[in-house]
N, C-alpha and C positions, 0 to 999 in steps of 0.2 A: 292169258299171260302176256302175249305179244302186244295186245291193246294196252295193257297196263304199263309195260315198258315204254311203249310209244308215247303214252300220255306223260310219263315221268320225264322222258328225254325232251319232249316239246316244252314242258314247263321249266326245265333246267336251262334250256337255251334262251329263255326269255329273261326280261328284267325281274329281279335284280341279280340273278345268278350268272347268266351269260357264260355257260360252261362250254358251248360249242361241241356237244357230243352228237354222235349218231348211234344207231342201234348196236353196231358192232363194237365200237369203242366203249360204249357204256356197259355192254355185257361182258367185255374182257377186263373190266376193272378188278384190281386185287381187293381182298377183304379190307385191308387198311385204307385204301383209297375210297372204297364204298362207305366205310364208316365215317370218313372225313366229309363225304358228300352229305350223308345224313346229319352230321354235326353242323354243316353249313346251313342246311334247311332249318334246323332247330335254332341256330343263331339268328336267322332272319325273323323267326317268330319271337324269340326271347334273346335280346342282346347280351345277356349274361352268359350265354352258352358259347361265346366266341373263344374257342380253345383249339390249339394244335394237338391232336390226339397222339402225335408221336412223342410229345413231352409229358404225357399223362399215362398213369398205370391203367391197364385194361379194366381192372375191377372198379376203379374210380370212374372211368368213362361209362361203364355199364350202369353203375349206380346213379350217376348224374342223368343219363338219358332215360332210365326207367322212372326216376322221380319226376322228370318233366313230362313224360308220356302219361304218368298217373295223374298229374295236374291237368293235362289236356284231355283226360278221360278217354284214352285210347284203349280199346278192348282187343287183345290179340285173338286171331281166329282159333277155334278149338275150345276145349273145356279147361277147367282149372288145373287138371293134371298135366297139361302141356306147358305150364308156365316155366318149369325148369328148362325144357327144351328151348322155349322162347328166349330165356335169359342167356343160355349157352350160345344160341345162334347170334344174339346181339353182341356177345363178347367176341366171338370169332369172326364176325362180319359175314354171316351166312346170307346168301342171296334170297332164299325163300322166306327169310324173316324180315329182311330190310326192305325188299321191294313193296310189300303191302303197307309198311309204315310210311315210305316215301309217297306212295299213291294217296294214302289217307291224308297226309300232311299237305300235299300240294293241291288237293281238292278244296280245302277250306282254310287257306292261309290267313285271310283277313279275320275270319271268326276266331281262329286260334291265337292270333296276335292279341285280340281283345281279351280273350280268356287268360292268356299269360300275363297281360298287364294287370288285370283284376286280381289274379292269384297272388301277386306281390303284396296286395293290401288286404285281401279277404281270407287268406289261409290263416286260421286261428292257431296260435301257439298253445299247445297243451301244457298247462302248469300243474304239477302234482298237488294233490289236496293238502299234503303236509306243509307245503310252502305257502299255500293260501291262508294258513292260520295267521301269518304275519300281517299286520294291518297295512303296512306300506306296500307289500306285494299285492295284497287284495285291492287296495285303492288304485295302484298302477294298472292291475288287470282290468278293473272296472273302467278306468279312463280309456284303456286300449279298446275295450268292447264298445264304449260310447263313440269313440272316434271312428271305429269301423262302421257302425250304423250311420253316422253322419256322412261318411264317405259314400255309402250306398245311396243315400237320398240325394246327395249332390250329383253323383254320377247319373242317376235316373233323370234328374232335372236337366242335366247337360245333354243327355241323349234326346230328351223331348224337345229341347230348344233346337238341336241340330235337325230333328225331323220336321219341326214346324217352322223352318226358316223361310226366308223370302225366296221367290223364284228368281231365275237369272234375268228375266225380262224386267222385273221390278228393280233389281239391282242395277241393270244397265240404265234404266230411266233415272234412277237416283244419281248415278254417275254423271249422266248427261246434264241433269239439273245442277249438280254441284259444279260441273265445268262451266256452265253458263253463269252461275253465281261467281265463280272465280274470275271469269272475264269481266263481269260487272264490277267486281271489287277492284280489278286492275284499272279499269277505266275511271272508277271513282278516285282511286289513288292518284291517277294522272291529273284529274281535274283539281284535286286538292293541291297537288304540286304546282299547278299553274296559278291557282289562287295565292298560294304562299309566296310564289316568286314576285308577285306584285307588292308584297309587304316589304317595308324597309327593314334592313338587318335580318333578313330571313335566315341567312347562314348562321349567324350568331344565335338566333333563337333555336334553330335546329340543334346546334351544338349543346346549348343549355338543356334542351329537352332530352338529348341523348345522355348527358351527364346525370340528369334527374333519374332517368330509367336505370342507369348503372348504380346510382346511389340507393335506389329502392331495392334493387337486387342484392346489393351489399347489406342493406338493412335487414332484408329477409334472412340472408346468410348469418349475419351477426345474431339475429333473434334465435335462429336455430341452434347456433353455437352456444348461446346463452342458456337455452333450454337443456342442451346436453350437459353443460357444466353444472346446471342446477340438479340434474339427475345424478351426476357423479357426486356432487356434494351431499345429496340426500343419502346415497348409498354409503358414502364415507361416514356420515353422521350415524347411520344405523350400525355400521361396523364398530364405530367408536363406542356407541352405547352398549353393544353386546360385550365388547371387551371390558368396559367399565363394570358392567354387571358381573362378569366373570371375576374381575379383580375384587369386587366387593364380596362375592361369595367366598373366594379364596382367603381374603383377609378375615372374614367372619369365622371361617373354619380354622384359620391359624390362631385367631384370638382365643377361641374356646379350647384349643388343643393344648395338651401338656406333652412333655417329652415321652412319658410312658405311653400315652395314647397314640402318639405319632409312631413310636417304635412298634407298638402292637399292630397298628394299622398297616405299617410297612411290612411287618412279618406276615400278616395275613395275605397281603397282596403278593408278597414273594412266594408264599406257599401256593397260592392260587395260580400264579404265573408259572411256577416250577411244575405244578401238576399239569397245567395245560401243555407246557413245552415237553415234559418228559414222558407223560402218559397218554394224554388225549390226542394231541396233534400227531405223534408218531403212529398211533393206532389208526387214526383217520387217513393218514398218508399211506399206510400199508394197505388199508382197505381200498383206497382209490387206485393204488398201483395194481392190486389184484383185479379190480374191476376193469381197469384199462387193459391189463394183460388178457383178461378173458374176452373183452370186446375185440381186441386186436386179433386174438385167435379165431373168434367167430367170423370177423371180416375176412381174414386170410383164407378161411376154408371156402371151398366152392359151394355153389347153391345146392341145397338139399331137396330131394324129392320126397314123395310119399313113402316109398320103400325104405329110404334112409331113416325117416322118422320112425317107422315101425321097428326097424332094427334097433335104433337107440332106445325106444321104449322097452323092448324086450331085454336089452342089456340092463336098463335101470331096474326092471323088475327082478332080474337075477341078482343084482347087487343088493337090492333091498331084502330079498330072502336070505342072502348070506349074512347081512347085518343082523337080521332078526335071529338067525341061528346062533351067531356069536353072542348076542345079548342073552339068549336063553342059556347057553353054556356058562356064561359068566354068572348068571343068577343061580344056576344049579350049584356052582362051586361055593357060593355064599361065604366068601372070605371076610372075616370081621375087620381086618386091617383096611382092605379096600373099601368096605362100607363106611368106616370112619373117615377115611380120606375123601371119599365121594361127598360125605356130609360137609366136611370142611371146604371142599372145592365149591360146592353149591353156595355155602355161606359167603365164601370169598367172591364168587361171581356176582351174587346178589348185592354185596356191599359195593363192589366196583361199579355195577350198573347204577345203583343209587347215587354213588359219588359222581358219575358222569352226568346223570340227570340233574343233580343239584348244581353242578358246575354250569351246565347249559342254562338252567333256570336263572342262576346268578348272572351269567353273561347277558341273557335276554333282559333281565330286570335292569341291569346297568344301562344297556342301550336304550330301553324304554324310558328310563328316568332321564337320561341325557336328552333324548328327543323331546320329552315333555318340557324339560327346563328350557330348551332352546325355543320351543313353540311359545311358551309363556312369556319369555323375554321378548321375543319378536312381536307378539300381540300387544304386550304392554307398551313397548316402544312406539308401535304404530298408533295406538290410541292416544298416547301422549303427544305425538307429533300432529295428529289430526286436530284435536281440540284442547290438548293440555290437561285433560281430566283423567282420573283414575278409571279402572275397569269397573263397569257396572255389574251388580250381582242381584240375583233373586228377581223380585217383582219389578224392580227398576229396569232390569235388563229386558224383561218381557214387554213392559210398556214401551221401552225404546224400540224393540223389534217391531211391535205392532204399528208404532208411529212411522217407522221407516217403510214398512210395507204399504201403508196408506199413501205415503209420499211417493213411493216408487210407482204405484198404480197411477196416481195423478200425473207424475212425470212422464210415464209411458204414453198416456192419453194425449198430453200436451205435445210430446215429441212427435207423435203420429200426426196430430193436426198440423204442426209446423212442417213436417215432411210433405204432407199433402199440399199445403200452401206453397212450399218451395217448388214442388213439381209443377203445380198449376202456374206459378209465376214464371218458371222456365219456359213452359209451353206458351204462355201469353207473350213472353219476351221474344220467343222465336217467331211467333206469328206476326208480331209487330215488325220485326226485322224483315220478314218476308214481304209484308205489305209495303214497308218503306222501299224495299228494293223494287217491288212491282210499280210503285208510284214513280220512282226514279226512271224505271224503264219506260213507263208511259210518257213521262215528260221528255225523255230522250227521243222516243218515237214521234211525239208531237213536233219536236224541233226538227227532226229529219223530214217529217211530212211538210212542215212549213217551208223548209229549205227546198224540198222537191216542188212544192206548189208555188214557190216564189214569193211568200209573204213572211219571211223570217224578219223579226224585229219590227213588226207592224205597230205594236203598242208602245214602242219605246222612242221612236223618232218621228218628228213632225214632217220632216222633209220627204220621207217615203210616202206619207199620207197625201201630201200635195202632188207628188210625182205620179201616184197611182189613182188620183181622184177621177181621172177620165175613165179609168177601167173599173169603177166601183161596182157596177152592176155585175160584171163578169166575176169579180172577186167575191161578191156576195153569194152568187150561185155556187162557186167553188167552195166557199166557206161552209154553205149549207150542206153540200155533199160531204165535206171533211167532217163536219159535226155528226152527220148521220153515221159515217164510218167509225168515228170515235165512240159514239154511243153503242154501236154494235160490238166494237172491240171490247168496251168496258163490260157489256153483258157477257160476252164470251169469257172474259177474264174472271168475272164474278162466278160464272158457272163452273169454271175450272177450279177456282179457289174453294167453292163449296164441295165439289167432288173430291178434291184433295183432303179437305177437312173430314168428310165422311169416311174416306178410306183410311185416314190416319187416326181416327177416333179409337177403334179397338186396339190398334198398335200402341197408342199412347196409354190406354188403360193397362195393357200388359206391361208396358214400360214402367208405369208407376209402381205396379206390384213388384216387378223385378228390382226396381231401385230401392223399394222398402226392404225387400229381402236382402239385397246387397248391403244396405246400411246395417241391418241386424247382424248379418254374418261378419261384416268388418268389425262391428262393436264387440261381438263375441270373440273374434280372433284376437283383437287387442287385449281383451281381458285375459284370455288364455295365455297370450304371450307374456303379459305382465306377471301372471301367476307363475309361469314357467321360469321367467328370469329371476324372480325373487326366490323360488325354490332352488334353482340351480346355484345362485349365489350363496344361499344358506348351506347347501350341501357341500359346496366347494370349501367354504370356510371351516365347516365341521371336519371335512376330510383332512385338510391341512393341519388342523389342530390335533386330530387323532394321530396323524403320521408323526408330528413332532413329539407327542407324548410317547408313542411306541418307540421312536428312535431314542429318546432319552432313557426310557426304561430298559431298552436293550443294552445301551452303553453302561448304565449302572449295573445291570446283571453281569455283563462281561467283566467289568472292573471288580465286582465282588467275587466272581468265580476265580479270576486270576489271583486276587489277593488271598482267597481261600487256599488255592493250590500252593502258592508261595509259602504261606504260613505252615501248611502241612509238611512241605519239604523241609523247612527250617526245623520244625519240631522233630521230624525223623532224624535229621542230621545231629541235632543236639542229643536225642536219645541214644544214638549210636556212640557219640563221643562220651556221653555220661556212662554208658555201659562199659566201654573200653577203659575209662578211668577207674571205675569201681573194680573191674577185673584186675587191673594193674595194681591197685592198692591192696586187694586181697592177696595177690601173689607175692607182693613185696613184703607184706606184714606177716604172712604165714611162716611157720617154722619148718615146713616140708621143703627139702632141697630141690626136689623135682619141680614143684610149683614155682620156686624161686627161679629155677632155670627157664621156666616158661615165661617169666616176666620180660617185658620189653626192655627194661633197663639192663637186665643181665645179658640179653641178646645183643643190645647195642655195645655194652662194654666188651663182650666177647668179639664182636665184629671189629671194634677199635683195636683190640690187641692183635688180632690177625692182620689187620691192615698195617699196623706198626711193624710187625715182623716181616711182612712182605716188602715194606719200604726199606727196611734195613738190608734185606737180600738184594734188592734192586740197586741200592747205593754201592754195595760191594761189587756187584757186577759192572756198574758204571766205572768204578775205579780201575778194574782189570781191563776194561775196554779202552780207557784213556791211556793206560800204560802200553798196550800193544797196538795202539793206533798208528804210530809212526812207522815201525817195521812192516806192518801189514800194508800200509799205503805204498811203501817202497817196493815191496814184493809185487803188489798189483801193477805198479808202473812198469816193473821189469817184464812181467808177463804181457802187458800191452805192447811193449816194444818188441818182444819176441814174436808176437802175433803179426806185427807190421813187417818184420824181417821175413817171416815165412811167406807172407803174401807177396813180398817183393821177389823172393826166390822163385815163387810159383810163376810170377809174371815173366821173370827172366828166362825160366825154363821153357815157357811157352814160346817166347820170342826166339830162343835158340833153335827150337824145332822148326820154326818157320823161316829161319835164317834172315831175320830182318834186323836183329840188334847184336850182331857179332862184334862190332866195334865197341859197344858199351861194355860187353862182357870182358873183352881184352883189357879195357881200361880198369875195370874192377880187379882183374888179375894182377896188373902192373902195380896197382895201389897196394895190394896185399903183399906182393913180393918186395916192394920197397919197405914196408913195415917189417918184414922178416929180416931183410938185410940190416936194418937198423937195430935189430935185437929186440923188438917189441912183440914178436910173435911167439907162438908155441908150436910144438910138434903137430898138434891137431890142426893148427892153421895151415901148416904145410900140406897136410892131407886134404884140407879144404880147397887148396889151389888145384889139386888134381881132380877132386870130386866136388862140384858146387853144392850137392845136396847135403854134404856134411857140415856146411857152414852154420847151420842152425844149432847143431850139437856143440860146435866150438863156441858159439856166442853164449849158450846157456852155461857151459862150464866156466867161461871167463867171468860171467856175472856172479856165479856162486863162489 
């Protein structure tokens, strides 16, 4: 165990993890941190696993890790009965479970990376058999399997090419040769520049050449843009033809239709749509909800072991026995009513199932008919665009197919021959360039040798011949030696060229085969891409059309439903009003006094009389109130003044107690005494002079 932990820590400290752990810190990690380390290792193998487990539910983490370990073919230690403990240990981050997984992953990381990469493309999706009955689903599944097989072959070829690659020494030699060629090209460019500089108006000519190159690039860009516009125009024309065909079919249907047939067709569509909306779709939705609830319940429950399964099986057997006993009891009762009802229920269920089956068949037939019509319209438009003729049928079509096959075989043979010629032409062109470069190198070397030997420009100038005529013998000897050296150098170069040719011959053969395969694959890719583009455009147009139709039908359905509810409400209101009117007429016409009293007219006349009597009483009460309004207001004013006087007396009394307003009280006394002396007072006022609290009683008596 210690060796295992040491191996894990060493690998985690290396690239690309760089965790900087030691044995103590790694062993003291918490379960959550240990799970995060395991998730980081899995993310290095499969980049899709880059997740922070703190933001993920434990069940989801365990499910994701278990699925990836299953893809990587990890076998937990122990037997099959220990799988539940392995799952629980993975959920809680148990060290005895995670350490072996980390050890196994870190031992074969590169191999597991390759396996995880291939699993993304080679794990087959299981499609139920009932879905494969549909032609489109079956075709798509077949294309999926073909693409998977093609991926396998291409991956094998790629691995073989990687294995049979060039060695590093050969690559280095090629790099050095390419660098030499680069230096030679640079020197050649410099020589060409020197030559061009001697020409008159070389700057203007270079400018014109630059403009020519720019214009050529622009011409290529415009040609590409023109091709794109042609493609867009082709697609637009196809779309226009499809729409015109649809318009023709709709006009043809409208020309042959009558109002009765249209109404009948609309009623059938409304019935079918109402059945789908009210019966079929709610049932399917309810079933889907039940399935979802059941699956959520299954997912939320913990992992079950063998003992739990045995317990559930025993419970299921007990419930089945109870159900059988209840069925036997019910059969022993033999109630006739229940028997009849069960018969009717069976018939109703059979009819409902038949109805659902027919509705599904009708929906499938509609979809199939629409698909076939679209395919026919597309094929006819394509044939008209290609050669402007109608679609061939019967024997003509067979002869045309056989003719096309013969032409295709001839075309493939010619195309293969052309490809071989092109490959050989490229090879010869390359050898010609290499020989030219070698020739230029030899010329350059000869020039350098002549310069070194002192005989540069010997054949071009007569003056140098006269100047070195005295040294002719020596020069001849040197020239003979240089010619021998040159012949030896040429032999060496020829031997090197032959060796390079012999070494490059098998590589060139393999390169020809690979180029041919590449051309075939690119051609097949272009064909598949064009098919995909055309199919995607057709599906997109069909989808938009169906969405518009469904939207229009839903709007019409909503309008009709709102109109239906509004009319029903109006009918109910009118029925209520009509019933009330008939009841009123019956009560008004009948001779019975009690029914007449129940009439609304009698009730309204009675209410009018009561309201008139009430108004008369209120008018009399208003008259009495107007007559007593003046005296009552005067009395109220008197009481208000009395209240103010009493408040004043209270304040004066309080001030007298505090001995702060003695002068004011004496002034009031003097005023009262002056009034008594003038004869305006009463005996009660005299008493008020002696007792200030009696002034309120005096004021009240004087006012009354």
